[in-house]
LOFITI-961621 format. One line per 4 residues: number of its first residue (from 1); their letters; for each residue x, y, z of N, C-alpha, C. Coordinates in nm, 2 decimals, decimal comma. Layout:
BEGIN
NUM	a	X:Y:Z:X:Y:Z:X:Y:Z  ...
END
This chain:
BEGIN
1	mkis	3,52:-1,09:4,39:3,47:-0,96:4,34:3,55:-0,90:4,23  3,69:-0,92:4,23:3,77:-0,87:4,13:3,75:-0,95:4,00  3,73:-1,08:4,01:3,70:-1,17:3,90:3,57:-1,12:3,83  3,47:-1,10:3,91:3,34:-1,06:3,85:3,35:-0,92:3,78
5	fala	3,43:-0,83:3,83:3,45:-0,70:3,77:3,52:-0,72:3,64  3,62:-0,80:3,64:3,70:-0,82:3,52:3,62:-0,88:3,41  3,53:-0,98:3,44:3,44:-1,04:3,34:3,34:-0,93:3,28  3,29:-0,85:3,37:3,20:-0,74:3,33:3,27:-0,65:3,23
9	aclc	3,40:-0,61:3,27:3,47:-0,52:3,18:3,50:-0,58:3,05  3,53:-0,71:3,04:3,55:-0,77:2,91:3,43:-0,77:2,83  3,31:-0,80:2,89:3,18:-0,81:2,82:3,15:-0,67:2,76  3,17:-0,56:2,84:3,14:-0,43:2,79:3,23:-0,39:2,67
13	aglt	3,36:-0,43:2,68:3,45:-0,40:2,57:3,41:-0,48:2,45  3,36:-0,60:2,46:3,32:-0,68:2,35:3,19:-0,62:2,28  3,10:-0,57:2,36:2,98:-0,51:2,31:3,02:-0,38:2,23  3,11:-0,30:2,29:3,15:-0,18:2,23:3,21:-0,21:2,09
17	ayaq	3,29:-0,31:2,08:3,36:-0,35:1,96:3,26:-0,38:1,85  3,15:-0,45:1,88:3,05:-0,50:1,78:2,94:-0,40:1,76  2,93:-0,30:1,84:2,82:-0,20:1,83:2,85:-0,10:1,72  2,86:-0,15:1,59:2,89:-0,06:1,48:2,77:-0,02:1,40
21	tapl	2,77:0,09:1,35:2,65:0,14:1,27:2,67:0,10:1,12  2,57:0,05:1,06:2,58:0,00:0,92:2,60:0,13:0,83  2,69:0,12:0,74:2,71:0,23:0,64:2,59:0,27:0,57  2,50:0,18:0,54:2,38:0,21:0,47:2,28:0,30:0,56
25	wqey	2,29:0,27:0,69:2,21:0,35:0,78:2,27:0,49:0,79  2,40:0,50:0,80:2,47:0,63:0,81:2,43:0,71:0,68  2,43:0,64:0,57:2,40:0,71:0,44:2,26:0,76:0,44  2,17:0,68:0,50:2,03:0,72:0,51:2,01:0,85:0,60
29	laar	2,08:0,85:0,71:2,07:0,96:0,80:2,12:1,09:0,74  2,24:1,07:0,67:2,30:1,19:0,60:2,21:1,24:0,49  2,15:1,15:0,41:2,06:1,20:0,31:1,93:1,26:0,36  1,88:1,21:0,47:1,76:1,27:0,53:1,79:1,41:0,58
33	kagh	1,91:1,42:0,64:1,94:1,55:0,70:1,96:1,66:0,59  2,01:1,61:0,47:2,04:1,70:0,36:1,91:1,72:0,27  1,81:1,64:0,30:1,69:1,65:0,22:1,69:1,58:0,09  1,78:1,48:0,08:1,79:1,40:-0,05:1,73:1,26:-0,03
37	aatl	1,71:1,19:-0,14:1,66:1,05:-0,14:1,78:0,96:-0,10  1,75:0,87:-0,01:1,85:0,77:0,04:1,83:0,64:-0,04  1,93:0,55:-0,03:1,92:0,42:-0,08:1,81:0,34:-0,01  1,80:0,35:0,12:1,70:0,29:0,20:1,57:0,37:0,19
41	pdfs	1,45:0,31:0,15:1,33:0,38:0,16:1,29:0,41:0,30  1,20:0,51:0,32:1,16:0,55:0,46:1,03:0,47:0,49  1,04:0,36:0,57:0,92:0,28:0,60:0,86:0,32:0,74  0,91:0,43:0,79:0,86:0,47:0,92:0,71:0,51:0,92
45	yagy	0,65:0,54:0,80:0,51:0,58:0,80:0,42:0,46:0,77  0,48:0,34:0,76:0,39:0,22:0,74:0,31:0,19:0,87  0,19:0,13:0,84:0,11:0,09:0,96:-0,01:0,18:0,98  -0,09:0,14:1,08:-0,21:0,21:1,11:-0,19:0,35:1,14
49	hfse	-0,26:0,45:1,07:-0,24:0,59:1,10:-0,09:0,63:1,10  -0,02:0,58:1,00:0,13:0,61:0,98:0,20:0,57:1,11  0,16:0,47:1,18:0,22:0,41:1,30:0,22:0,52:1,41  0,14:0,62:1,41:0,13:0,72:1,51:0,02:0,69:1,61
53	kalp	-0,06:0,59:1,58:-0,17:0,54:1,67:-0,16:0,39:1,69  -0,20:0,35:1,81:-0,19:0,20:1,84:-0,31:0,13:1,76  -0,28:0,01:1,73:-0,38:-0,07:1,66:-0,50:-0,09:1,76  -0,62:-0,07:1,71:-0,74:-0,10:1,80:-0,74:-0,25:1,84
57	agny	-0,77:-0,28:1,96:-0,77:-0,42:2,01:-0,87:-0,50:1,94  -0,99:-0,45:1,93:-1,10:-0,52:1,86:-1,15:-0,64:1,93  -1,11:-0,66:2,06:-1,15:-0,79:2,13:-1,30:-0,79:2,16  -1,36:-0,68:2,15:-1,51:-0,67:2,18:-1,59:-0,72:2,06
61	kkvf	-1,53:-0,74:1,95:-1,60:-0,77:1,83:-1,64:-0,92:1,83  -1,75:-0,95:1,76:-1,79:-1,09:1,74:-1,69:-1,16:1,66  -1,67:-1,29:1,69:-1,57:-1,37:1,62:-1,64:-1,46:1,52  -1,59:-1,47:1,40:-1,64:-1,56:1,30:-1,52:-1,65:1,26
65	nvtd	-1,53:-1,78:1,31:-1,43:-1,88:1,29:-1,44:-1,94:1,15  -1,34:-1,93:1,07:-1,34:-1,98:0,94:-1,38:-2,13:0,93  -1,34:-2,21:1,03:-1,38:-2,35:1,03:-1,53:-2,37:1,05  -1,60:-2,28:1,10:-1,74:-2,29:1,11:-1,81:-2,27:0,97
69	ygal	-1,73:-2,22:0,87:-1,79:-2,20:0,74:-1,73:-2,29:0,64  -1,66:-2,40:0,69:-1,61:-2,50:0,60:-1,46:-2,51:0,58  -1,38:-2,42:0,63:-1,24:-2,42:0,62:-1,18:-2,53:0,71  -1,09:-2,61:0,66:-1,03:-2,71:0,74:-0,87:-2,70:0,72
73	pnde	-0,80:-2,67:0,83:-0,66:-2,66:0,82:-0,59:-2,80:0,80  -0,47:-2,79:0,74:-0,38:-2,91:0,73:-0,44:-3,02:0,65  -0,52:-2,99:0,55:-0,57:-3,09:0,45:-0,52:-3,05:0,31  -0,56:-3,12:0,21:-0,52:-3,09:0,08:-0,63:-3,01:0,00
77	eydd	-0,74:-2,97:0,06:-0,85:-2,90:0,00:-0,82:-2,75:0,01  -0,89:-2,67:-0,08:-0,88:-2,53:-0,08:-0,99:-2,46:0,00  -0,95:-2,35:0,07:-1,04:-2,29:0,17:-1,09:-2,15:0,12  -1,07:-2,12:0,00:-1,11:-1,98:-0,05:-1,26:-1,95:-0,02
81	eaiq	-1,34:-2,04:-0,06:-1,49:-2,02:-0,05:-1,53:-2,01:0,10  -1,47:-2,09:0,18:-1,51:-2,09:0,33:-1,46:-1,96:0,39  -1,34:-1,91:0,35:-1,29:-1,79:0,41:-1,37:-1,67:0,36  -1,41:-1,67:0,23:-1,50:-1,56:0,18:-1,63:-1,56:0,25
85	aavr	-1,69:-1,68:0,28:-1,82:-1,69:0,35:-1,80:-1,63:0,49  -1,69:-1,66:0,56:-1,67:-1,61:0,69:-1,66:-1,45:0,69  -1,59:-1,40:0,59:-1,58:-1,26:0,57:-1,72:-1,19:0,55  -1,80:-1,25:0,46:-1,93:-1,20:0,43:-2,02:-1,20:0,56
89	aaes	-2,01:-1,30:0,64:-2,09:-1,31:0,76:-2,05:-1,20:0,86  -1,92:-1,17:0,87:-1,87:-1,06:0,95:-1,91:-0,93:0,90  -1,92:-0,91:0,77:-1,96:-0,79:0,71:-2,11:-0,76:0,73  -2,19:-0,87:0,74:-2,33:-0,85:0,76:-2,36:-0,82:0,91
93	nngg	-2,27:-0,84:1,00:-2,29:-0,81:1,14:-2,27:-0,67:1,17  -2,36:-0,61:1,25:-2,35:-0,47:1,28:-2,22:-0,44:1,35  -2,13:-0,36:1,30:-2,00:-0,33:1,36:-1,89:-0,42:1,31  -1,92:-0,51:1,22:-1,82:-0,60:1,17:-1,79:-0,71:1,26
97	givf	-1,66:-0,76:1,26:-1,62:-0,87:1,34:-1,48:-0,92:1,31  -1,44:-1,02:1,39:-1,31:-1,08:1,37:-1,32:-1,21:1,29  -1,26:-1,22:1,18:-1,25:-1,34:1,10:-1,13:-1,42:1,15  -1,15:-1,52:1,23:-1,05:-1,59:1,30:-1,00:-1,72:1,23
101	fpag	-0,87:-1,74:1,22:-0,81:-1,86:1,16:-0,74:-1,93:1,27  -0,80:-2,04:1,32:-0,73:-2,12:1,42:-0,59:-2,18:1,36  -0,51:-2,23:1,45:-0,38:-2,28:1,41:-0,39:-2,38:1,30  -0,29:-2,37:1,21:-0,29:-2,47:1,10:-0,26:-2,40:0,97
105	kyri	-0,25:-2,49:0,86:-0,22:-2,44:0,73:-0,35:-2,44:0,64  -0,38:-2,32:0,59:-0,50:-2,31:0,50:-0,45:-2,29:0,36  -0,50:-2,37:0,27:-0,46:-2,36:0,13:-0,56:-2,27:0,05  -0,51:-2,18:-0,03:-0,59:-2,09:-0,12:-0,53:-2,09:-0,26
109	cpda	-0,60:-2,03:-0,35:-0,55:-2,01:-0,49:-0,53:-2,15:-0,56  -0,64:-2,21:-0,59:-0,63:-2,34:-0,66:-0,59:-2,33:-0,81  -0,59:-2,21:-0,86:-0,55:-2,18:-1,00:-0,48:-2,05:-1,01  -0,44:-2,01:-1,13:-0,37:-1,88:-1,16:-0,47:-1,78:-1,21
113	dqsk	-0,60:-1,80:-1,20:-0,69:-1,70:-1,25:-0,69:-1,57:-1,17  -0,64:-1,46:-1,22:-0,62:-1,34:-1,15:-0,75:-1,27:-1,12  -0,86:-1,31:-1,18:-0,99:-1,25:-1,16:-1,05:-1,29:-1,03  -1,00:-1,40:-0,97:-1,05:-1,46:-0,85:-0,97:-1,40:-0,73
117	kiti	-1,04:-1,37:-0,62:-0,98:-1,31:-0,50:-1,08:-1,32:-0,39  -1,03:-1,30:-0,27:-1,11:-1,29:-0,15:-1,12:-1,14:-0,12  -1,24:-1,09:-0,11:-1,26:-0,94:-0,09:-1,31:-0,91:0,05  -1,27:-0,80:0,10:-1,32:-0,74:0,22:-1,38:-0,61:0,18
121	rksg	-1,51:-0,59:0,19:-1,57:-0,47:0,13:-1,63:-0,37:0,23  -1,63:-0,40:0,36:-1,69:-0,31:0,46:-1,59:-0,28:0,57  -1,62:-0,18:0,65:-1,54:-0,14:0,76:-1,55:-0,24:0,88  -1,45:-0,23:0,97:-1,46:-0,30:1,10:-1,43:-0,45:1,09
125	ivlr	-1,37:-0,49:0,99:-1,33:-0,64:0,97:-1,19:-0,66:1,01  -1,16:-0,75:1,10:-1,03:-0,79:1,14:-1,00:-0,93:1,10  -0,89:-0,95:1,03:-0,84:-1,09:1,00:-0,74:-1,12:1,11  -0,76:-1,23:1,18:-0,67:-1,27:1,29:-0,64:-1,41:1,29
129	gags	-0,51:-1,44:1,31:-0,46:-1,58:1,32:-0,43:-1,62:1,46  -0,36:-1,74:1,47:-0,33:-1,79:1,60:-0,18:-1,77:1,64  -0,12:-1,68:1,56:0,02:-1,65:1,58:0,11:-1,71:1,48  0,24:-1,70:1,49:0,33:-1,75:1,39:0,41:-1,87:1,45
133	gang	0,49:-1,93:1,37:0,57:-2,04:1,42:0,50:-2,18:1,40  0,55:-2,28:1,47:0,50:-2,42:1,45:0,36:-2,43:1,49  0,31:-2,36:1,59:0,17:-2,37:1,64:0,09:-2,25:1,60  0,13:-2,18:1,49:0,06:-2,07:1,45:-0,03:-2,09:1,32
137	teif	-0,07:-1,98:1,26:-0,16:-1,99:1,14:-0,08:-1,96:1,02  -0,10:-2,04:0,91:-0,03:-2,02:0,79:-0,14:-2,02:0,68  -0,14:-1,92:0,59:-0,23:-1,92:0,47:-0,14:-1,93:0,35  -0,15:-2,04:0,28:-0,06:-2,08:0,18:-0,13:-2,07:0,04
141	annm	-0,07:-1,97:-0,04:-0,12:-1,95:-0,18:-0,05:-2,06:-0,27  -0,13:-2,15:-0,32:-0,07:-2,26:-0,40:-0,03:-2,22:-0,54  -0,09:-2,11:-0,59:-0,06:-2,06:-0,73:-0,04:-1,91:-0,72  0,04:-1,86:-0,81:0,07:-1,71:-0,82:-0,03:-1,65:-0,92
145	rigt	-0,10:-1,55:-0,87:-0,20:-1,47:-0,95:-0,13:-1,34:-0,98  -0,07:-1,33:-1,09:0,01:-1,21:-1,13:-0,08:-1,09:-1,15  -0,03:-0,97:-1,09:-0,11:-0,85:-1,11:-0,22:-0,82:-1,01  -0,23:-0,91:-0,91:-0,33:-0,89:-0,81:-0,29:-0,94:-0,68
149	rqfr	-0,37:-0,93:-0,58:-0,35:-0,99:-0,45:-0,46:-1,07:-0,41  -0,44:-1,18:-0,34:-0,54:-1,27:-0,31:-0,64:-1,21:-0,21  -0,60:-1,14:-0,11:-0,69:-1,07:-0,02:-0,69:-0,92:-0,06  -0,81:-0,88:-0,10:-0,83:-0,74:-0,15:-0,92:-0,66:-0,06
153	fepe	-0,88:-0,55:-0,01:-0,96:-0,46:0,07:-1,01:-0,35:-0,03  -1,13:-0,36:-0,06:-1,19:-0,27:-0,16:-1,34:-0,26:-0,15  -1,39:-0,14:-0,18:-1,54:-0,12:-0,17:-1,60:-0,18:-0,29  -1,74:-0,19:-0,29:-1,81:-0,25:-0,40:-1,80:-0,17:-0,52
157	srda	-1,79:-0,04:-0,51:-1,78:0,05:-0,62:-1,67:0,16:-0,59  -1,61:0,21:-0,70:-1,50:0,30:-0,68:-1,53:0,43:-0,76  -1,47:0,54:-0,71:-1,48:0,67:-0,77:-1,34:0,71:-0,81  -1,31:0,70:-0,94:-1,17:0,72:-0,99:-1,16:0,85:-1,07
161	rkla	-1,21:0,96:-1,02:-1,20:1,09:-1,10:-1,06:1,14:-1,09  -1,01:1,21:-1,19:-0,89:1,28:-1,19:-0,91:1,42:-1,13  -0,81:1,46:-1,05:-0,82:1,59:-0,98:-0,72:1,69:-1,03  -0,60:1,65:-1,05:-0,50:1,75:-1,08:-0,39:1,69:-1,16
165	vitg	-0,31:1,78:-1,23:-0,20:1,74:-1,31:-0,07:1,77:-1,24  0,01:1,68:-1,21:0,14:1,71:-1,15:0,24:1,76:-1,25  0,31:1,86:-1,22:0,41:1,92:-1,32:0,55:1,89:-1,27  0,64:1,87:-1,36:0,78:1,86:-1,32:0,81:1,72:-1,26
169	taer	0,91:1,72:-1,17:0,96:1,60:-1,11:0,94:1,61:-0,96  0,95:1,49:-0,89:0,95:1,48:-0,75:1,04:1,36:-0,71  1,12:1,38:-0,60:1,21:1,28:-0,56:1,15:1,18:-0,48  1,20:1,05:-0,49:1,15:0,94:-0,40:1,19:0,98:-0,26
173	gghw	1,09:0,96:-0,17:1,12:0,99:-0,03:1,07:1,13:0,01  1,04:1,21:-0,10:1,00:1,35:-0,07:0,85:1,35:-0,04  0,80:1,47:0,00:0,66:1,49:0,04:0,59:1,59:-0,04  0,66:1,66:-0,13:0,60:1,77:-0,20:0,59:1,74:-0,35
177	vtve	0,48:1,78:-0,41:0,46:1,78:-0,56:0,40:1,91:-0,60  0,42:1,95:-0,72:0,37:2,07:-0,78:0,26:2,03:-0,88  0,15:2,10:-0,87:0,04:2,06:-0,96:0,00:2,18:-1,05  -0,07:2,15:-1,16:-0,11:2,25:-1,25:-0,22:2,34:-1,20
181	nasa	-0,31:2,27:-1,13:-0,43:2,34:-1,07:-0,47:2,27:-0,95  -0,46:2,33:-0,83:-0,49:2,27:-0,70:-0,63:2,30:-0,65  -0,72:2,35:-0,73:-0,85:2,39:-0,68:-0,94:2,28:-0,63  -0,91:2,15:-0,67:-0,99:2,04:-0,62:-0,93:1,97:-0,51
185	lkag	-0,81:2,02:-0,46:-0,74:1,95:-0,36:-0,75:2,02:-0,22  -0,75:1,95:-0,11:-0,75:2,01:0,02:-0,68:1,92:0,12  -0,64:1,98:0,23:-0,58:1,90:0,34:-0,68:1,80:0,39  -0,63:1,68:0,42:-0,71:1,57:0,47:-0,76:1,48:0,37
189	qdvt	-0,75:1,51:0,24:-0,79:1,42:0,13:-0,70:1,30:0,12  -0,75:1,19:0,09:-0,67:1,07:0,06:-0,68:1,06:-0,09  -0,57:1,05:-0,16:-0,56:1,05:-0,30:-0,47:0,94:-0,35  -0,49:0,90:-0,47:-0,40:0,79:-0,53:-0,32:0,84:-0,64
193	lrhk	-0,19:0,83:-0,63:-0,09:0,86:-0,74:-0,09:0,74:-0,83  -0,11:0,76:-0,96:-0,12:0,64:-1,05:-0,04:0,67:-1,18  0,02:0,56:-1,23:0,09:0,57:-1,36:0,11:0,43:-1,41  0,11:0,42:-1,54:0,13:0,29:-1,61:0,18:0,32:-1,75
197	seaf	0,30:0,28:-1,78:0,35:0,29:-1,92:0,48:0,21:-1,94  0,50:0,16:-2,06:0,62:0,09:-2,09:0,74:0,18:-2,08  0,72:0,31:-2,12:0,83:0,40:-2,12:0,89:0,42:-1,98  0,80:0,45:-1,89:0,85:0,47:-1,75:0,91:0,34:-1,69
201	trqy	0,85:0,23:-1,72:0,90:0,10:-1,67:1,04:0,08:-1,72  1,07:0,11:-1,85:1,21:0,10:-1,90:1,30:0,20:-1,83  1,25:0,32:-1,81:1,33:0,42:-1,74:1,36:0,38:-1,60  1,26:0,31:-1,53:1,28:0,27:-1,39:1,38:0,16:-1,38
205	fapq	1,39:0,07:-1,47:1,48:-0,05:-1,46:1,61:-0,02:-1,53  1,63:0,08:-1,60:1,75:0,11:-1,67:1,87:0,12:-1,57  1,99:0,06:-1,61:2,02:0,02:-1,75:1,99:-0,13:-1,78  1,91:-0,19:-1,69:1,87:-0,33:-1,71:1,76:-0,33:-1,82
209	dlhk	1,77:-0,43:-1,91:1,66:-0,45:-2,01:1,54:-0,53:-1,95  1,42:-0,50:-2,00:1,31:-0,58:-1,96:1,31:-0,71:-2,04  1,28:-0,82:-1,97:1,29:-0,95:-2,03:1,17:-0,97:-2,13  1,20:-1,03:-2,24:1,10:-1,04:-2,35:0,98:-1,12:-2,30
213	dwtr	0,99:-1,20:-2,20:0,87:-1,28:-2,15:0,78:-1,20:-2,06  0,82:-1,08:-2,02:0,74:-0,99:-1,94:0,64:-0,91:-2,03  0,56:-0,98:-2,10:0,47:-0,92:-2,20:0,38:-0,82:-2,15  0,34:-0,83:-2,02:0,24:-0,73:-1,96:0,30:-0,59:-1,95
217	lfgd	0,43:-0,58:-1,96:0,50:-0,45:-1,95:0,51:-0,38:-2,08  0,47:-0,44:-2,19:0,49:-0,39:-2,32:0,37:-0,34:-2,39  0,38:-0,24:-2,48:0,27:-0,19:-2,56:0,20:-0,07:-2,50  0,09:-0,02:-2,56:0,02:0,10:-2,52:-0,04:0,09:-2,38
221	nggm	-0,08:-0,03:-2,35:-0,14:-0,06:-2,22:-0,05:-0,13:-2,12  0,08:-0,14:-2,15:0,18:-0,21:-2,07:0,24:-0,12:-1,97  0,32:-0,19:-1,88:0,40:-0,11:-1,78:0,36:-0,15:-1,64  0,45:-0,11:-1,55:0,42:-0,13:-1,41:0,29:-0,05:-1,37
225	niqe	0,20:-0,12:-1,29:0,08:-0,05:-1,25:0,11:0,02:-1,12  0,15:0,14:-1,12:0,18:0,22:-1,00:0,06:0,28:-0,94  0,04:0,25:-0,81:-0,07:0,31:-0,73:-0,02:0,34:-0,59  -0,01:0,46:-0,56:0,03:0,50:-0,42:-0,08:0,58:-0,36
229	ihti	-0,12:0,54:-0,24:-0,22:0,61:-0,17:-0,15:0,71:-0,07  -0,19:0,84:-0,08:-0,13:0,94:0,00:-0,24:1,03:0,07  -0,21:1,08:0,18:-0,30:1,18:0,25:-0,24:1,32:0,24  -0,32:1,41:0,19:-0,27:1,55:0,17:-0,26:1,62:0,30
233	aevn	-0,14:1,67:0,34:-0,12:1,74:0,46:-0,15:1,89:0,45  -0,11:1,95:0,33:-0,14:2,09:0,31:-0,14:2,12:0,16  -0,20:2,23:0,12:-0,20:2,28:-0,01:-0,16:2,42:0,00  -0,05:2,46:-0,07:0,01:2,59:-0,06:0,02:2,64:-0,21
237	gsrv	-0,08:2,71:-0,26:-0,08:2,75:-0,40:-0,08:2,63:-0,49  0,02:2,61:-0,57:0,03:2,50:-0,66:0,11:2,39:-0,60  0,16:2,40:-0,48:0,24:2,30:-0,41:0,15:2,22:-0,31  0,17:2,09:-0,32:0,09:2,00:-0,24:0,19:1,91:-0,16
241	rfen	0,16:1,90:-0,02:0,25:1,82:0,06:0,17:1,70:0,11  0,23:1,58:0,10:0,17:1,46:0,15:0,22:1,43:0,29  0,13:1,36:0,37:0,18:1,32:0,50:0,28:1,21:0,49  0,27:1,12:0,40:0,36:1,01:0,38:0,44:1,03:0,26
245	plhi	0,57:0,98:0,26:0,66:1,01:0,15:0,63:0,93:0,02  0,68:0,98:-0,09:0,66:0,92:-0,22:0,75:0,79:-0,22  0,69:0,68:-0,27:0,76:0,56:-0,28:0,84:0,55:-0,41  0,81:0,63:-0,50:0,87:0,62:-0,63:0,89:0,76:-0,69
249	aiap	1,00:0,79:-0,75:1,03:0,92:-0,81:0,94:0,95:-0,93  0,89:1,07:-0,93:0,81:1,11:-1,04:0,89:1,19:-1,14  0,89:1,14:-1,27:0,98:1,20:-1,37:0,91:1,19:-1,51  0,92:1,29:-1,59:0,86:1,28:-1,73:0,92:1,17:-1,81
253	vqgt	0,84:1,11:-1,89:0,88:1,00:-1,97:0,84:1,03:-2,12  0,89:0,96:-2,21:0,87:0,98:-2,35:0,72:0,98:-2,38  0,67:1,08:-2,45:0,53:1,08:-2,48:0,45:1,18:-2,39  0,52:1,24:-2,29:0,45:1,33:-2,20:0,50:1,47:-2,22
257	tsss	0,43:1,56:-2,15:0,48:1,70:-2,15:0,51:1,74:-2,01  0,55:1,86:-1,99:0,59:1,91:-1,85:0,47:1,90:-1,75  0,35:1,89:-1,80:0,24:1,88:-1,71:0,16:1,75:-1,74  0,24:1,64:-1,72:0,19:1,51:-1,76:0,16:1,42:-1,65
261	nnmk	0,15:1,47:-1,53:0,12:1,38:-1,41:-0,01:1,43:-1,34  -0,09:1,33:-1,30:-0,22:1,37:-1,25:-0,26:1,31:-1,12  -0,36:1,36:-1,05:-0,42:1,32:-0,92:-0,57:1,29:-0,92  -0,61:1,20:-0,83:-0,76:1,18:-0,81:-0,79:1,18:-0,66
265	pwks	-0,93:1,21:-0,61:-0,96:1,21:-0,47:-1,03:1,09:-0,43  -1,05:1,07:-0,30:-1,14:0,96:-0,25:-1,28:1,02:-0,23  -1,38:0,94:-0,24:-1,51:0,98:-0,21:-1,58:0,88:-0,12  -1,65:0,94:-0,01:-1,72:0,85:0,08:-1,85:0,92:0,12
269	aask	-1,94:0,84:0,17:-2,07:0,89:0,21:-2,06:0,98:0,33  -1,96:0,94:0,42:-1,95:1,02:0,55:-1,86:1,14:0,53  -1,77:1,14:0,44:-1,68:1,25:0,42:-1,66:1,28:0,27  -1,75:1,35:0,21:-1,76:1,36:0,06:-1,66:1,46:0,01
273	tsns	-1,60:1,43:-0,10:-1,52:1,53:-0,17:-1,61:1,59:-0,29  -1,55:1,69:-0,35:-1,63:1,75:-0,46:-1,65:1,65:-0,57  -1,77:1,66:-0,63:-1,81:1,57:-0,74:-1,77:1,64:-0,87  -1,72:1,76:-0,87:-1,68:1,83:-0,99:-1,54:1,80:-1,03
277	patg	-1,51:1,76:-1,15:-1,37:1,73:-1,19:-1,29:1,85:-1,19  -1,16:1,84:-1,15:-1,08:1,95:-1,15:-1,04:2,00:-1,29  -1,02:2,13:-1,30:-0,97:2,18:-1,43:-0,83:2,14:-1,46  -0,79:2,14:-1,58:-0,65:2,10:-1,61:-0,61:1,96:-1,59
281	tair	-0,71:1,87:-1,60:-0,68:1,73:-1,57:-0,68:1,64:-1,70  -0,66:1,70:-1,82:-0,65:1,62:-1,94:-0,53:1,53:-1,93  -0,56:1,40:-1,97:-0,45:1,30:-1,95:-0,37:1,30:-2,08  -0,24:1,31:-2,07:-0,15:1,30:-2,18:-0,10:1,15:-2,19
285	knsf	-0,05:1,11:-2,30:0,00:0,98:-2,31:0,11:0,96:-2,21  0,11:0,84:-2,14:0,22:0,81:-2,04:0,22:0,90:-1,92  0,10:0,96:-1,89:0,10:1,05:-1,78:0,09:0,98:-1,64  0,15:1,05:-1,54:0,12:1,01:-1,40:-0,02:1,07:-1,37
289	tikt	-0,10:1,00:-1,29:-0,23:1,05:-1,25:-0,24:1,04:-1,10  -0,31:1,13:-1,03:-0,35:1,12:-0,90:-0,50:1,12:-0,90  -0,57:1,02:-0,85:-0,71:1,00:-0,87:-0,78:0,99:-0,73  -0,91:0,98:-0,73:-0,98:0,95:-0,61:-0,95:0,82:-0,56
293	astt	-0,94:0,81:-0,43:-0,91:0,68:-0,36:-1,04:0,64:-0,29  -1,11:0,54:-0,34:-1,24:0,51:-0,29:-1,24:0,46:-0,14  -1,35:0,49:-0,07:-1,36:0,45:0,07:-1,49:0,36:0,09  -1,50:0,31:0,20:-1,62:0,23:0,24:-1,73:0,33:0,27
297	pagv	-1,86:0,28:0,27:-1,97:0,37:0,31:-1,95:0,44:0,44  -1,87:0,38:0,53:-1,85:0,45:0,66:-1,74:0,55:0,66  -1,68:0,57:0,54:-1,58:0,68:0,53:-1,44:0,63:0,56  -1,42:0,50:0,58:-1,29:0,45:0,62:-1,22:0,41:0,49
301	pwqw	-1,10:0,47:0,46:-1,03:0,44:0,34:-0,98:0,29:0,33  -0,99:0,24:0,20:-0,94:0,11:0,18:-0,82:0,12:0,08  -0,73:0,02:0,09:-0,62:0,01:-0,01:-0,64:-0,11:-0,09  -0,61:-0,10:-0,22:-0,61:-0,22:-0,30:-0,48:-0,23:-0,38
305	nm	-0,49:-0,32:-0,48:-0,36:-0,36:-0,55:-0,28:-0,24:-0,60  -0,15:-0,25:-0,58:-0,06:-0,15:-0,63:0,01:-0,20:-0,75
END
């Protein structure tokens, strides 16, 4: 009994010695308490309904096995067309369905053509594999398609109207922005924060220089293509609060004025937003914009390339 107690005491002492808090986490907690941006981004809002609701099981849905549409795992052929065919079949089914990938390796992206992609355009579609590890599902992109994603959740058409102009600055990790005119904004709207310019890209990476080979970042149409989807929690005068935090700091860049950032709303058949453009939405050079974030006909929001 004494020996057992001694071993337990040693084990507890060892655990206490190694149970240290990472300095980066301590810095995050301190910054959050003080209301400042931390080095670590806040990923606690990631996931379905900001991780506040459980993922729907979806087991009741009809299953569309990609192998039934020509996909073959663990071979040297590409499965893009077969996967797309399975997705389209699920979309044509009332209520959608589960696009299932049995265990094995599926090759996609036979070339670097960024105009090619696999699209999911309707609600109720679940992409499901057989798990991870040696006996799981692997989808292998053989080529890099720069500026896009191979699986794109997007409607057949988009409504990209500008709604409001953001004024001033906003800190990364914050939830509040100030707009020039909030008349077209309301709580519950899903909107997209957008920006693209060489000037902001240089400011973002400073003091590091942009490599000369990164040609898509240069010129009047160059720069990082920033697209953040946010849900508006409340509108208080000219102040707008998002449910989820900003992933990137908003700051004026060369070629803009103090009212050089803009917003856009989502539009859906089930939950329509105003079709009238907001006042004060003239776009200045190098401006941030918040635009409409398109939804499916069922009113379920979709995210696409950032």
